[in-house]
C-alpha positions, 0 to 999 in steps of 0.5 A: 824940607820943602826945598829938599830934592829928596822930598821932591823926588819921593813926592813925584815917584809917589804921584807916578805910582798912584797914576800907574794904578788907573793906567793899568786898570784902563789897559786891562779893560782895553785888553778885555774888550779886545778879547770880547770883540775877537770872540764876537767876530769869531761867533759871527764868522762861525754862524755866517761861514768863513772865506770861500773858494769855489772849485769847479764846475767839473764834469764827472763820469763814472766807469764800470770800475767803481774806483775809477772816475773821470773828471773834465774841466770846462773849455770856457768858464765865465764867473761874474759876481756881486759882492755885498757887504752886510753889517752884523752885531753882537752886543756892542760889537759890529763886524762886516760879513760879505754875501756874493751872488755869482753867475757862472756860465761856460762850455764843456766839450765832448769828454775825451776818455781815450786820452785818460786811457779809458775805453768809451764802452766802460764809461757810463755817460748816463750817470754823469754829473756836475760837481762844484766844491766849496771850501767852507759850507757852514753858511750854506748849511743854514741856508738849506735848513732855513729853505727847507723849513720855509718850504715845509711851512708853505706846504703845511699852510697850503695843505691846511688851507685846502684840507676840505677841497675834493680834488678828485671832483675838480676834473669831473664834469658837473653833475646835474641834480635829478630828484630820486624817482617817487614811488606811488605804491606806498602813498 
């Protein structure tokens, strides 16, 4: 039976079957790690913020008719930025997120409201504002919350540290001490 071709084929198939078990176990482990890595990257992205598109600035003018607003784009706009990659970790997984610092400059010409069919008397130039839009504000929300918390902590520290200062007397001229008059009638 040592020389039998059938026996050799059976032994080779048996070995092949035995070797497929660890191979499938490794394949399952790789698939699980890939799923965990995707989840970690999505978690980091959810807290950091997604891809951003900056829209604007746009000059918005309000009119006396509440439903009508006039929007004007700048005549010249220059946007310069520095993209800084930062590494973030969740467990054994690492991903890269990006922070950008932008410098925006430009010029806005005098808005031509007549070109939009509006009467200049109906436009409230005093209520004009600049509008800038971001497509994903999740990253900015945390920045605002952390900034507000830091400002609150700083103000609380200043208030606690100066709680005994008489602020009203700081601007007053210094008082000269004069002893109270002594009455000799009761002596």
